[in-house]
Wavefront OBJ file of the C-alpha trace (Angstrom):
o trace
v -36.425 -12.140 50.816
v -34.902 -15.555 50.301
v -31.299 -15.841 49.270
v -30.947 -14.545 45.721
v -29.389 -17.266 43.620
v -28.551 -16.728 40.003
v -29.833 -19.453 37.734
v -29.975 -19.862 34.019
v -32.888 -20.499 31.759
v -32.596 -21.586 28.182
v -32.764 -18.254 26.380
v -32.052 -20.091 23.170
v -34.315 -20.720 20.222
v -34.668 -24.480 20.448
v -36.067 -25.978 17.288
v -36.811 -29.371 18.767
v -40.278 -30.230 20.008
v -40.271 -30.551 23.784
v -43.012 -32.427 25.530
v -44.300 -30.804 28.695
v -45.684 -32.997 31.414
v -47.401 -32.090 34.640
v -44.506 -33.430 36.694
v -42.131 -31.107 34.825
v -44.236 -27.969 35.198
v -43.403 -25.100 37.521
v -45.107 -21.880 38.495
v -42.896 -18.864 37.856
v -43.391 -15.115 37.702
v -42.061 -12.455 35.377
v -39.155 -10.734 37.093
v -38.276 -7.308 35.588
v -34.690 -6.519 36.589
v -31.785 -4.443 35.314
v -28.569 -5.957 33.987
v -25.191 -4.263 34.521
v -22.074 -5.722 32.879
v -18.741 -4.385 34.140
v -20.406 -1.173 35.236
v -22.369 -0.686 31.997
v -26.156 -0.991 32.072
v -27.679 -3.084 29.283
v -31.323 -2.965 28.235
v -32.964 -6.341 27.705
v -35.413 -6.878 24.852
v -38.438 -8.223 26.721
v -40.025 -9.375 23.481
v -37.099 -11.733 22.924
v -35.844 -12.565 26.427
v -37.622 -13.170 29.726
v -36.354 -13.115 33.301
v -38.302 -15.230 35.786
v -38.606 -15.646 39.545
v -39.296 -19.114 40.900
v -39.354 -19.664 44.656
v -37.030 -16.737 45.300
v -34.532 -17.768 42.642
v -33.841 -15.637 39.564
v -33.702 -17.381 36.178
v -32.072 -15.306 33.467
v -31.676 -15.816 29.686
v -28.345 -17.497 29.128
v -27.898 -16.179 25.584
v -28.385 -12.568 26.669
v -25.870 -13.019 29.485
v -23.324 -14.838 27.325
v -23.400 -12.434 24.386
v -22.920 -9.467 26.691
v -19.857 -11.188 28.138
v -18.382 -11.862 24.689
v -19.258 -15.550 24.628
v -21.187 -17.730 22.201
v -23.995 -20.160 22.974
v -24.966 -23.316 21.122
v -27.391 -26.139 21.886
v -26.997 -29.844 21.113
v -30.352 -31.569 20.886
v -29.051 -35.152 21.080
v -27.433 -34.704 24.481
v -29.719 -31.870 25.663
v -26.582 -29.815 26.342
v -25.977 -26.076 26.215
v -22.412 -25.063 25.358
v -21.090 -21.638 26.360
v -17.740 -20.742 24.813
v -15.718 -17.734 25.918
v -14.200 -15.713 23.085
v -10.443 -16.293 23.041
v -9.909 -12.561 22.434
v -12.286 -11.410 25.160
v -9.468 -9.690 27.008
v -8.378 -7.575 24.038
v -10.510 -4.497 23.262
v -11.356 -3.806 19.635
v -10.477 -0.150 20.055
v -9.000 2.084 22.741
v -9.182 5.833 22.423
v -10.872 9.063 23.399
v -14.541 9.912 23.005
v -14.531 12.922 20.674
v -18.248 13.169 19.883
v -21.494 12.094 21.560
v -24.681 12.198 19.513
v -27.818 10.148 18.827
v -27.057 7.647 21.618
v -23.664 6.778 20.191
v -20.060 7.864 20.646
v -17.153 8.465 18.285
v -14.042 6.776 19.651
v -10.730 7.823 18.078
v -7.502 5.940 18.726
v -4.250 7.785 19.461
v -2.190 4.964 17.958
v -0.857 5.554 14.464
v -0.965 2.745 11.873
v 1.103 2.737 8.680
v -0.463 1.061 5.623
v 1.826 2.651 3.022
v 3.583 -0.651 2.277
v 0.326 -2.051 0.904
v -0.684 1.088 -0.975
v -2.656 2.632 1.868
v -2.139 5.797 3.870
v 1.021 6.286 5.882
v -0.729 7.687 8.933
v -4.046 6.110 9.905
v -5.991 6.334 13.165
v -8.846 3.980 14.029
v -12.137 5.793 14.510
v -15.480 4.083 15.154
v -18.992 5.269 15.894
v -20.122 3.001 18.740
v -23.762 2.413 19.677
v -25.308 0.673 22.707
v -23.504 2.967 25.140
v -24.353 4.001 28.727
v -25.971 7.371 29.398
v -23.017 8.667 31.414
v -20.559 8.833 28.503
v -18.899 12.209 27.931
v -16.602 13.814 25.397
v -13.011 13.592 26.601
v -13.261 10.244 28.377
v -10.794 7.530 27.435
v -12.372 4.125 26.857
v -11.746 0.577 25.767
v -14.511 -0.959 23.649
v -15.282 -4.572 22.794
v -17.577 -4.938 19.785
v -20.620 -7.143 19.458
v -20.600 -8.511 15.939
v -18.801 -6.928 13.012
v -17.840 -3.381 12.049
v -19.172 -1.453 9.060
v -16.192 -0.532 6.920
v -16.996 3.145 6.447
v -14.660 5.738 7.945
v -15.339 6.279 10.732
v -16.516 2.699 11.143
v -19.744 1.736 12.887
v -20.157 -0.942 15.550
v -22.279 -1.976 18.502
v -20.585 -2.321 21.869
v -20.656 -5.528 23.882
v -18.575 -3.999 26.658
v -17.104 -0.587 27.482
v -14.388 0.038 30.063
v -13.553 3.577 31.202
v -9.910 4.509 31.749
v -9.566 7.057 34.524
v -6.519 9.295 34.829
v -5.240 10.734 38.079
v -5.497 14.481 38.519
v -1.992 16.029 38.497
v -0.758 17.615 41.689
v -2.045 21.199 42.087
v -4.306 20.873 39.026
v -7.994 21.753 39.212
v -9.286 20.152 36.030
v -9.373 16.500 35.045
v -7.809 15.300 31.813
v -11.208 14.541 30.278
v -12.447 18.068 31.076
v -9.426 19.593 29.366
v -9.878 17.431 26.273
v -13.540 18.395 26.070
v -12.589 22.084 26.182
v -10.052 21.581 23.392
v -12.462 19.661 21.155
v -15.183 22.273 21.647
v -12.839 25.137 20.719
v -14.395 26.932 17.752
v -11.247 26.708 15.628
v -11.332 22.898 15.720
v -15.074 22.253 15.780
v -15.027 21.034 12.162
v -12.524 18.241 12.876
v -14.301 14.956 12.203
v -11.390 12.834 13.444
v -9.855 14.687 16.394
v -6.751 12.670 17.279
v -5.358 13.212 20.783
v -1.608 12.577 20.738
v -0.583 13.783 24.195
v -2.096 15.532 27.208
v 0.038 16.989 29.987
v -0.201 19.581 32.749
v 2.467 22.265 33.275
v 2.484 23.157 36.944
v 4.718 26.211 36.386
v 2.361 27.918 33.913
v -0.761 26.302 35.389
v -1.833 25.303 31.895
v -2.624 22.073 30.111
v -0.953 21.279 26.807
v -2.676 19.053 24.261
v -0.935 17.780 21.139
v -3.460 16.773 18.509
v -4.097 16.577 14.793
v -6.841 16.175 12.240
v -6.912 12.465 11.498
v -9.140 12.706 8.448
v -7.976 10.456 5.617
v -5.850 11.908 2.822
v -4.706 14.884 4.877
v -1.093 15.855 5.434
v -1.725 18.142 8.379
v 0.923 18.471 11.046
v 0.380 18.087 14.759
v -0.928 21.136 16.549
v -0.661 22.326 20.129
v -3.327 24.016 22.200
v -2.998 25.315 25.751
v -5.939 25.242 28.139
v -5.720 27.284 31.369
v -6.350 25.217 34.469
l 1 2 3 4 5 6 7 8 9 10 11 12 13 14 15 16 17 18 19 20 21 22 23 24 25 26 27 28 29 30 31 32 33 34 35 36 37 38 39 40 41 42 43 44 45 46 47 48 49 50 51 52 53 54 55 56 57 58 59 60 61 62 63 64 65 66 67 68 69 70 71 72 73 74 75 76 77 78 79 80 81 82 83 84 85 86 87 88 89 90 91 92 93 94 95 96 97 98 99 100 101 102 103 104 105 106 107 108 109 110 111 112 113 114 115 116 117 118 119 120 121 122 123 124 125 126 127 128 129 130 131 132 133 134 135 136 137 138 139 140 141 142 143 144 145 146 147 148 149 150 151 152 153 154 155 156 157 158 159 160 161 162 163 164 165 166 167 168 169 170 171 172 173 174 175 176 177 178 179 180 181 182 183 184 185 186 187 188 189 190 191 192 193 194 195 196 197 198 199 200 201 202 203 204 205 206 207 208 209 210 211 212 213 214 215 216 217 218 219 220 221 222 223 224 225 226 227 228 229 230 231 232 233 234 235 236
């Protein structure tokens, strides 16, 4: 196959009338491909976007590509110019935390970082928690992730948002340990005594080589609760 060169087509709704002349016409073919952004597979809506193959070159919808890379696209009719602007905050995730639930093709991500809103009349101990949709199939309870949102967040608690990008944070297995951190967290979350925790906040995870056990400090992060941190030990 000829060298695969990535091109861009105007995947933008252009409102202007564009005249098509024979000299400007090309013959192209529909080109069904998969898109993977930073290791995360994204489904393309074929009713809205089209990928084409013309003479061995791939032409992809620029808006689909840009929005999945946290950029915005705009078109200027007068100069026939497409502008692609990278989000200034593209490097900062909207939330970082542990996946504590997976259901209905979405994940519940809970931050371990405490926020204090008592000075403005809010709660003294608050932990971000967001149900995130548009997630890859390989997500599991216990994994630590960074998530960039696409669009806004519904202000319920937990919040609700659609992911534009998800990055998985991998932890090294401690020396002489058998389990991974994410496996231990999953065991803790699935423990019957804590199965009713909606907001399972992971505060610390560590492995004790002497006892061959994992220790997890956690708490119920539900709003308006004054519960203290708890400790659970998971045998390795």
